[in-house]
Jmol script that loads the backbone (N, CA, C; Angstrom):
load data "model"
ATOM      1  N   MET A   1       7.355  -2.722 -32.071  1.00  0.00           N
ATOM      2  CA  MET A   1       7.679  -1.308 -32.273  1.00  0.00           C
ATOM      3  C   MET A   1       8.468  -1.547 -30.598  1.00  0.00           C
ATOM      4  N   GLN A   2       9.794  -0.922 -30.344  1.00  0.00           N
ATOM      5  CA  GLN A   2      10.503  -0.940 -29.389  1.00  0.00           C
ATOM      6  C   GLN A   2      10.751   1.081 -29.207  1.00  0.00           C
ATOM      7  N   SER A   3      10.938   0.797 -28.025  1.00  0.00           N
ATOM      8  CA  SER A   3      11.023   2.773 -27.372  1.00  0.00           C
ATOM      9  C   SER A   3      12.576   2.627 -27.399  1.00  0.00           C
ATOM     10  N   GLU A   4      13.318   3.069 -27.653  1.00  0.00           N
ATOM     11  CA  GLU A   4      14.637   3.604 -27.550  1.00  0.00           C
ATOM     12  C   GLU A   4      15.110   4.388 -26.622  1.00  0.00           C
ATOM     13  N   THR A   5      14.280   4.921 -25.598  1.00  0.00           N
ATOM     14  CA  THR A   5      14.398   6.312 -25.481  1.00  0.00           C
ATOM     15  C   THR A   5      15.343   6.038 -23.671  1.00  0.00           C
ATOM     16  N   GLN A   6      16.365   7.130 -23.818  1.00  0.00           N
ATOM     17  CA  GLN A   6      17.179   7.307 -22.691  1.00  0.00           C
ATOM     18  C   GLN A   6      16.546   7.708 -21.831  1.00  0.00           C
ATOM     19  N   VAL A   7      17.272   7.907 -21.043  1.00  0.00           N
ATOM     20  CA  VAL A   7      17.092   8.447 -19.437  1.00  0.00           C
ATOM     21  C   VAL A   7      18.424   8.785 -18.758  1.00  0.00           C
ATOM     22  N   SER A   8      18.234   9.538 -17.901  1.00  0.00           N
ATOM     23  CA  SER A   8      19.643  10.431 -16.706  1.00  0.00           C
ATOM     24  C   SER A   8      19.250  10.045 -15.456  1.00  0.00           C
ATOM     25  N   PHE A   9      19.769   9.120 -14.861  1.00  0.00           N
ATOM     26  CA  PHE A   9      19.016   9.449 -13.515  1.00  0.00           C
ATOM     27  C   PHE A   9      20.226   9.510 -12.196  1.00  0.00           C
ATOM     28  N   THR A  10      20.466  10.193 -10.966  1.00  0.00           N
ATOM     29  CA  THR A  10      21.367  10.636  -9.855  1.00  0.00           C
ATOM     30  C   THR A  10      20.906   9.405  -9.222  1.00  0.00           C
ATOM     31  N   LEU A  11      22.020   8.345  -8.444  1.00  0.00           N
ATOM     32  CA  LEU A  11      21.495   7.406  -7.525  1.00  0.00           C
ATOM     33  C   LEU A  11      22.845   8.113  -6.427  1.00  0.00           C
ATOM     34  N   LEU A  12      22.216   8.370  -5.401  1.00  0.00           N
ATOM     35  CA  LEU A  12      23.256   9.049  -4.558  1.00  0.00           C
ATOM     36  C   LEU A  12      24.168   9.801  -5.031  1.00  0.00           C
ATOM     37  N   ASN A  13      25.405   9.417  -4.877  1.00  0.00           N
ATOM     38  CA  ASN A  13      26.258  10.967  -5.612  1.00  0.00           C
ATOM     39  C   ASN A  13      26.710  10.174  -7.010  1.00  0.00           C
ATOM     40  N   TYR A  14      25.835   8.967  -7.565  1.00  0.00           N
ATOM     41  CA  TYR A  14      26.511   8.826  -8.854  1.00  0.00           C
ATOM     42  C   TYR A  14      25.340   8.980 -10.057  1.00  0.00           C
ATOM     43  N   SER A  15      25.775   9.967 -11.057  1.00  0.00           N
ATOM     44  CA  SER A  15      24.963  10.089 -11.747  1.00  0.00           C
ATOM     45  C   SER A  15      25.305   9.181 -13.420  1.00  0.00           C
ATOM     46  N   PHE A  16      24.168   8.622 -13.436  1.00  0.00           N
ATOM     47  CA  PHE A  16      23.955   7.654 -14.540  1.00  0.00           C
ATOM     48  C   PHE A  16      23.474   8.834 -16.048  1.00  0.00           C
ATOM     49  N   SER A  17      23.402   8.078 -17.473  1.00  0.00           N
ATOM     50  CA  SER A  17      23.067   8.998 -18.174  1.00  0.00           C
ATOM     51  C   SER A  17      22.851   8.116 -19.314  1.00  0.00           C
ATOM     52  N   ASN A  18      22.349   8.371 -20.342  1.00  0.00           N
ATOM     53  CA  ASN A  18      21.590   7.700 -21.286  1.00  0.00           C
ATOM     54  C   ASN A  18      21.864   6.267 -21.347  1.00  0.00           C
ATOM     55  N   VAL A  19      20.775   6.042 -20.099  1.00  0.00           N
ATOM     56  CA  VAL A  19      20.412   4.301 -19.499  1.00  0.00           C
ATOM     57  C   VAL A  19      19.355   4.001 -20.324  1.00  0.00           C
ATOM     58  N   PRO A  20      18.774   3.293 -21.024  1.00  0.00           N
ATOM     59  CA  PRO A  20      17.351   2.477 -21.864  1.00  0.00           C
ATOM     60  C   PRO A  20      16.414   2.732 -20.587  1.00  0.00           C
ATOM     61  N   LEU A  21      15.341   3.342 -20.976  1.00  0.00           N
ATOM     62  CA  LEU A  21      13.946   3.113 -19.956  1.00  0.00           C
ATOM     63  C   LEU A  21      13.863   2.012 -19.480  1.00  0.00           C
ATOM     64  N   PHE A  22      13.662   1.223 -20.579  1.00  0.00           N
ATOM     65  CA  PHE A  22      13.119  -0.318 -20.675  1.00  0.00           C
ATOM     66  C   PHE A  22      14.403  -1.010 -19.266  1.00  0.00           C
ATOM     67  N   SER A  23      15.539  -0.355 -19.051  1.00  0.00           N
ATOM     68  CA  SER A  23      16.555  -0.748 -17.926  1.00  0.00           C
ATOM     69  C   SER A  23      16.177  -0.225 -16.916  1.00  0.00           C
ATOM     70  N   VAL A  24      15.615   0.685 -16.776  1.00  0.00           N
ATOM     71  CA  VAL A  24      15.160   1.360 -15.263  1.00  0.00           C
ATOM     72  C   VAL A  24      13.979   0.712 -15.035  1.00  0.00           C
ATOM     73  N   ILE A  25      13.539   0.369 -16.146  1.00  0.00           N
ATOM     74  CA  ILE A  25      11.901  -0.259 -14.957  1.00  0.00           C
ATOM     75  C   ILE A  25      12.039  -1.433 -15.037  1.00  0.00           C
ATOM     76  N   ILE A  26      12.901  -2.184 -15.962  1.00  0.00           N
ATOM     77  CA  ILE A  26      13.085  -3.792 -15.179  1.00  0.00           C
ATOM     78  C   ILE A  26      14.089  -3.495 -13.798  1.00  0.00           C
ATOM     79  N   GLY A  27      15.060  -2.889 -13.830  1.00  0.00           N
ATOM     80  CA  GLY A  27      15.515  -2.812 -12.424  1.00  0.00           C
ATOM     81  C   GLY A  27      14.788  -2.189 -11.333  1.00  0.00           C
ATOM     82  N   SER A  28      13.931  -1.226 -11.333  1.00  0.00           N
ATOM     83  CA  SER A  28      13.351  -0.885 -10.404  1.00  0.00           C
ATOM     84  C   SER A  28      12.578  -1.915  -9.945  1.00  0.00           C
ATOM     85  N   MET A  29      11.681  -2.760 -10.868  1.00  0.00           N
ATOM     86  CA  MET A  29      11.023  -3.688 -10.452  1.00  0.00           C
ATOM     87  C   MET A  29      11.852  -5.111  -9.555  1.00  0.00           C
ATOM     88  N   LEU A  30      13.061  -5.319 -10.546  1.00  0.00           N
ATOM     89  CA  LEU A  30      13.632  -6.228  -9.522  1.00  0.00           C
ATOM     90  C   LEU A  30      13.444  -6.095  -8.054  1.00  0.00           C
ATOM     91  N   ILE A  31      14.376  -4.493  -7.565  1.00  0.00           N
ATOM     92  CA  ILE A  31      14.782  -4.062  -6.343  1.00  0.00           C
ATOM     93  C   ILE A  31      13.557  -4.066  -5.814  1.00  0.00           C
ATOM     94  N   GLY A  32      11.861  -3.785  -6.235  1.00  0.00           N
ATOM     95  CA  GLY A  32      10.983  -4.247  -5.412  1.00  0.00           C
ATOM     96  C   GLY A  32      10.794  -5.622  -5.084  1.00  0.00           C
ATOM     97  N   VAL A  33      10.736  -6.400  -5.791  1.00  0.00           N
ATOM     98  CA  VAL A  33      10.728  -7.440  -5.596  1.00  0.00           C
ATOM     99  C   VAL A  33      11.844  -8.164  -4.204  1.00  0.00           C
ATOM    100  N   LEU A  34      12.926  -7.905  -4.557  1.00  0.00           N
ATOM    101  CA  LEU A  34      13.639  -8.596  -3.592  1.00  0.00           C
ATOM    102  C   LEU A  34      13.460  -7.437  -2.139  1.00  0.00           C
ATOM    103  N   LEU A  35      12.995  -6.482  -2.228  1.00  0.00           N
ATOM    104  CA  LEU A  35      12.630  -5.473  -0.747  1.00  0.00           C
ATOM    105  C   LEU A  35      11.473  -5.912  -0.219  1.00  0.00           C
ATOM    106  N   ALA A  36      10.611  -6.918  -0.935  1.00  0.00           N
ATOM    107  CA  ALA A  36       9.708  -7.173  -0.495  1.00  0.00           C
ATOM    108  C   ALA A  36       9.706  -8.498   0.227  1.00  0.00           C
ATOM    109  N   TYR A  37      10.790  -8.993  -0.541  1.00  0.00           N
ATOM    110  CA  TYR A  37      10.860 -10.279  -0.357  1.00  0.00           C
ATOM    111  C   TYR A  37      11.819 -10.476   1.309  1.00  0.00           C
ATOM    112  N   LEU A  38      12.769  -9.518   0.865  1.00  0.00           N
ATOM    113  CA  LEU A  38      13.307  -8.977   2.245  1.00  0.00           C
ATOM    114  C   LEU A  38      12.458  -9.207   2.976  1.00  0.00           C
ATOM    115  N   ILE A  39      11.048  -8.041   3.151  1.00  0.00           N
ATOM    116  CA  ILE A  39      10.086  -7.843   4.414  1.00  0.00           C
ATOM    117  C   ILE A  39       9.885  -8.895   4.649  1.00  0.00           C
ATOM    118  N   HIS A  40       9.365  -9.835   3.920  1.00  0.00           N
ATOM    119  CA  HIS A  40       8.460 -10.923   4.023  1.00  0.00           C
ATOM    120  C   HIS A  40       9.711 -11.707   4.866  1.00  0.00           C
ATOM    121  N   MET A  41      10.878 -12.234   5.104  1.00  0.00           N
ATOM    122  CA  MET A  41      11.465 -12.964   5.583  1.00  0.00           C
ATOM    123  C   MET A  41      11.905 -12.275   6.396  1.00  0.00           C
ATOM    124  N   ILE A  42      12.140 -10.976   6.783  1.00  0.00           N
ATOM    125  CA  ILE A  42      12.362 -10.537   8.300  1.00  0.00           C
ATOM    126  C   ILE A  42      11.334 -10.622   9.005  1.00  0.00           C
ATOM    127  N   ASN A  43       9.957  -9.917   8.267  1.00  0.00           N
ATOM    128  CA  ASN A  43       8.136 -10.800   9.236  1.00  0.00           C
ATOM    129  C   ASN A  43       8.035 -11.796   9.671  1.00  0.00           C
ATOM    130  N   SER A  44       9.059 -12.838   9.320  1.00  0.00           N
ATOM    131  CA  SER A  44       8.411 -14.497   9.057  1.00  0.00           C
ATOM    132  C   SER A  44       9.525 -15.072  10.683  1.00  0.00           C
ATOM    133  N   ILE A  45      10.402 -14.166  10.910  1.00  0.00           N
ATOM    134  CA  ILE A  45      11.155 -14.737  11.889  1.00  0.00           C
ATOM    135  C   ILE A  45      10.217 -14.728  13.333  1.00  0.00           C
ATOM    136  N   PRO A  46       9.478 -14.035  13.382  1.00  0.00           N
ATOM    137  CA  PRO A  46       8.589 -14.018  15.029  1.00  0.00           C
ATOM    138  C   PRO A  46       7.399 -15.248  14.711  1.00  0.00           C
ATOM    139  N   ARG A  47       7.210 -15.524  14.003  1.00  0.00           N
ATOM    140  CA  ARG A  47       6.408 -16.793  14.341  1.00  0.00           C
ATOM    141  C   ARG A  47       7.345 -18.009  14.142  1.00  0.00           C
ATOM    142  N   LEU A  48       8.025 -18.440  13.819  1.00  0.00           N
ATOM    143  CA  LEU A  48       8.632 -19.023  14.166  1.00  0.00           C
ATOM    144  C   LEU A  48       8.948 -20.513  14.855  1.00  0.00           C
ATOM    145  N   PRO A  49       9.048 -19.680  16.446  1.00  0.00           N
ATOM    146  CA  PRO A  49       8.707 -20.079  17.657  1.00  0.00           C
ATOM    147  C   PRO A  49       7.126 -20.978  17.632  1.00  0.00           C
ATOM    148  N   LYS A  50       6.407 -19.985  17.196  1.00  0.00           N
ATOM    149  CA  LYS A  50       5.029 -20.692  17.117  1.00  0.00           C
ATOM    150  C   LYS A  50       4.513 -21.556  16.488  1.00  0.00           C
ATOM    151  N   ASP A  51       5.628 -21.370  15.236  1.00  0.00           N
ATOM    152  CA  ASP A  51       5.297 -22.706  14.357  1.00  0.00           C
ATOM    153  C   ASP A  51       5.928 -23.780  14.756  1.00  0.00           C
ATOM    154  N   ILE A  52       7.086 -24.015  15.782  1.00  0.00           N
ATOM    155  CA  ILE A  52       7.775 -25.097  16.610  1.00  0.00           C
ATOM    156  C   ILE A  52       6.426 -25.136  17.595  1.00  0.00           C
ATOM    157  N   GLN A  53       5.607 -24.819  18.493  1.00  0.00           N
ATOM    158  CA  GLN A  53       4.928 -25.029  19.036  1.00  0.00           C
ATOM    159  C   GLN A  53       3.947 -25.602  18.409  1.00  0.00           C
ATOM    160  N   LEU A  54       2.857 -25.239  17.607  1.00  0.00           N
ATOM    161  CA  LEU A  54       1.975 -26.094  16.809  1.00  0.00           C
ATOM    162  C   LEU A  54       2.659 -27.704  16.316  1.00  0.00           C
ATOM    163  N   GLN A  55       3.546 -27.098  15.917  1.00  0.00           N
ATOM    164  CA  GLN A  55       4.394 -29.095  15.522  1.00  0.00           C
ATOM    165  C   GLN A  55       4.446 -29.904  16.599  1.00  0.00           C
ATOM    166  N   THR A  56       4.604 -28.966  17.928  1.00  0.00           N
ATOM    167  CA  THR A  56       4.565 -29.633  19.454  1.00  0.00           C
ATOM    168  C   THR A  56       3.490 -30.529  19.287  1.00  0.00           C
ATOM    169  N   MET A  57       2.233 -29.828  19.424  1.00  0.00           N
ATOM    170  CA  MET A  57       0.741 -29.562  19.498  1.00  0.00           C
ATOM    171  C   MET A  57       0.288 -30.535  18.912  1.00  0.00           C
ATOM    172  N   ARG A  58       0.268 -31.105  17.543  1.00  0.00           N
ATOM    173  CA  ARG A  58       0.037 -32.204  16.471  1.00  0.00           C
ATOM    174  C   ARG A  58       0.544 -33.284  17.176  1.00  0.00           C
ATOM    175  N   ILE A  59       1.968 -33.157  17.663  1.00  0.00           N
ATOM    176  CA  ILE A  59       2.484 -34.596  18.249  1.00  0.00           C
ATOM    177  C   ILE A  59       1.750 -35.028  19.055  1.00  0.00           C
ATOM    178  N   ILE A  60       1.179 -33.993  20.161  1.00  0.00           N
ATOM    179  CA  ILE A  60       0.552 -34.629  21.212  1.00  0.00           C
ATOM    180  C   ILE A  60      -0.706 -35.486  20.900  1.00  0.00           C
ATOM    181  N   GLN A  61      -1.732 -34.177  20.107  1.00  0.00           N
ATOM    182  CA  GLN A  61      -2.685 -34.667  19.771  1.00  0.00           C
ATOM    183  C   GLN A  61      -2.496 -36.324  19.354  1.00  0.00           C
ATOM    184  N   ASP A  62      -1.557 -36.382  18.021  1.00  0.00           N
ATOM    185  CA  ASP A  62      -1.733 -37.876  17.253  1.00  0.00           C
ATOM    186  C   ASP A  62      -0.852 -38.962  18.231  1.00  0.00           C
ATOM    187  N   ARG A  63      -0.587 -38.446  19.544  1.00  0.00           N
ATOM    188  CA  ARG A  63      -0.038 -39.244  20.462  1.00  0.00           C
ATOM    189  C   ARG A  63      -1.253 -39.548  21.373  1.00  0.00           C
ATOM    190  N   PHE A  64      -1.951 -38.314  21.568  1.00  0.00           N
ATOM    191  CA  PHE A  64      -3.614 -38.441  22.369  1.00  0.00           C
ATOM    192  C   PHE A  64      -4.720 -39.641  21.208  1.00  0.00           C
ATOM    193  N   LEU A  65      -4.537 -39.950  20.181  1.00  0.00           N
ATOM    194  CA  LEU A  65      -5.152 -40.745  19.463  1.00  0.00           C
ATOM    195  C   LEU A  65      -4.688 -42.085  19.301  1.00  0.00           C
ATOM    196  N   VAL A  66      -3.323 -42.369  19.619  1.00  0.00           N
ATOM    197  CA  VAL A  66      -2.720 -43.176  19.456  1.00  0.00           C
ATOM    198  C   VAL A  66      -3.087 -43.791  21.208  1.00  0.00           C
ATOM    199  N   GLY A  67      -3.071 -43.538  21.921  1.00  0.00           N
ATOM    200  CA  GLY A  67      -3.120 -43.767  23.275  1.00  0.00           C
ATOM    201  C   GLY A  67      -2.244 -43.992  24.039  1.00  0.00           C
ATOM    202  N   VAL A  68      -0.786 -43.356  23.990  1.00  0.00           N
ATOM    203  CA  VAL A  68      -0.092 -42.891  24.512  1.00  0.00           C
ATOM    204  C   VAL A  68      -0.326 -42.365  26.097  1.00  0.00           C
ATOM    205  N   THR A  69       0.497 -43.064  26.739  1.00  0.00           N
ATOM    206  CA  THR A  69      -0.034 -42.922  28.273  1.00  0.00           C
ATOM    207  C   THR A  69       0.420 -41.337  28.939  1.00  0.00           C
ATOM    208  N   ALA A  70      -0.118 -40.798  30.287  1.00  0.00           N
ATOM    209  CA  ALA A  70      -0.328 -39.479  30.270  1.00  0.00           C
ATOM    210  C   ALA A  70       1.748 -38.974  29.626  1.00  0.00           C
ATOM    211  N   GLY A  71       2.673 -40.158  30.944  1.00  0.00           N
ATOM    212  CA  GLY A  71       4.094 -39.633  30.427  1.00  0.00           C
ATOM    213  C   GLY A  71       4.730 -39.173  29.496  1.00  0.00           C
ATOM    214  N   ALA A  72       4.027 -39.679  27.970  1.00  0.00           N
ATOM    215  CA  ALA A  72       4.370 -38.911  26.750  1.00  0.00           C
ATOM    216  C   ALA A  72       3.332 -37.651  26.627  1.00  0.00           C
ATOM    217  N   CYS A  73       2.980 -37.373  27.535  1.00  0.00           N
ATOM    218  CA  CYS A  73       2.286 -36.137  26.869  1.00  0.00           C
ATOM    219  C   CYS A  73       3.407 -35.200  28.121  1.00  0.00           C
ATOM    220  N   ARG A  74       3.552 -35.253  28.939  1.00  0.00           N
ATOM    221  CA  ARG A  74       3.976 -34.541  30.068  1.00  0.00           C
ATOM    222  C   ARG A  74       5.912 -34.410  29.114  1.00  0.00           C
ATOM    223  N   GLU A  75       6.102 -35.482  28.281  1.00  0.00           N
ATOM    224  CA  GLU A  75       7.539 -35.280  27.922  1.00  0.00           C
ATOM    225  C   GLU A  75       7.336 -34.097  26.912  1.00  0.00           C
ATOM    226  N   ALA A  76       6.193 -33.759  25.590  1.00  0.00           N
ATOM    227  CA  ALA A  76       5.749 -33.228  24.535  1.00  0.00           C
ATOM    228  C   ALA A  76       5.530 -32.013  25.542  1.00  0.00           C
ATOM    229  N   ALA A  77       5.008 -31.355  26.682  1.00  0.00           N
ATOM    230  CA  ALA A  77       5.263 -30.286  27.052  1.00  0.00           C
ATOM    231  C   ALA A  77       6.387 -29.972  27.371  1.00  0.00           C
ATOM    232  N   ASN A  78       7.050 -30.721  27.882  1.00  0.00           N
ATOM    233  CA  ASN A  78       8.458 -30.503  28.211  1.00  0.00           C
ATOM    234  C   ASN A  78       9.238 -29.628  26.732  1.00  0.00           C
ATOM    235  N   LEU A  79       8.987 -30.253  25.869  1.00  0.00           N
ATOM    236  CA  LEU A  79       9.347 -29.505  24.648  1.00  0.00           C
ATOM    237  C   LEU A  79       9.069 -28.172  24.407  1.00  0.00           C
ATOM    238  N   LEU A  80       7.798 -27.918  25.081  1.00  0.00           N
ATOM    239  CA  LEU A  80       7.411 -26.165  24.530  1.00  0.00           C
ATOM    240  C   LEU A  80       7.691 -25.937  25.700  1.00  0.00           C
ATOM    241  N   GLN A  81       8.415 -25.777  26.571  1.00  0.00           N
ATOM    242  CA  GLN A  81       9.270 -25.066  27.598  1.00  0.00           C
ATOM    243  C   GLN A  81      10.887 -25.348  27.344  1.00  0.00           C
ATOM    244  N   ALA A  82      11.079 -25.926  26.606  1.00  0.00           N
ATOM    245  CA  ALA A  82      12.392 -26.020  26.821  1.00  0.00           C
ATOM    246  C   ALA A  82      13.076 -24.819  25.994  1.00  0.00           C
ATOM    247  N   PRO A  83      14.563 -24.126  26.275  1.00  0.00           N
ATOM    248  CA  PRO A  83      14.683 -23.219  25.921  1.00  0.00           C
ATOM    249  C   PRO A  83      15.035 -23.690  24.298  1.00  0.00           C
ATOM    250  N   LYS A  84      15.050 -22.661  24.017  1.00  0.00           N
ATOM    251  CA  LYS A  84      15.372 -22.272  22.558  1.00  0.00           C
ATOM    252  C   LYS A  84      16.308 -21.672  21.768  1.00  0.00           C
TER     253      LYS A  84
END
end "model"
wireframe off; spacefill off
backbone 0.3
color backbone group
C-alpha cells in the first residue's frame, strides 16, 4: 500500500505544489544528514593540531622504547613546537 499524498510548501520565496509527501520526507532526511556531516567537519577542525601532537608523542614513546639518544627526543620536541 502506497501513499500518494501530495503536499504544497514554500521555501524562501519559492512555492512548490503537488509534491509527493515521501519526496519531502526523504529530502528532509538528506538535508539533516548533510547538515550533521557539515557540523561534524567544522567541529573536528580544532582537534587537528591535538591529533598531530598525539602522533608526535607516540613517536617519542617509541624512540624511548627502542633506546634512542636524548637528541632524538629533542628533535621530536621541536616538532611539537614547529609552526603550523
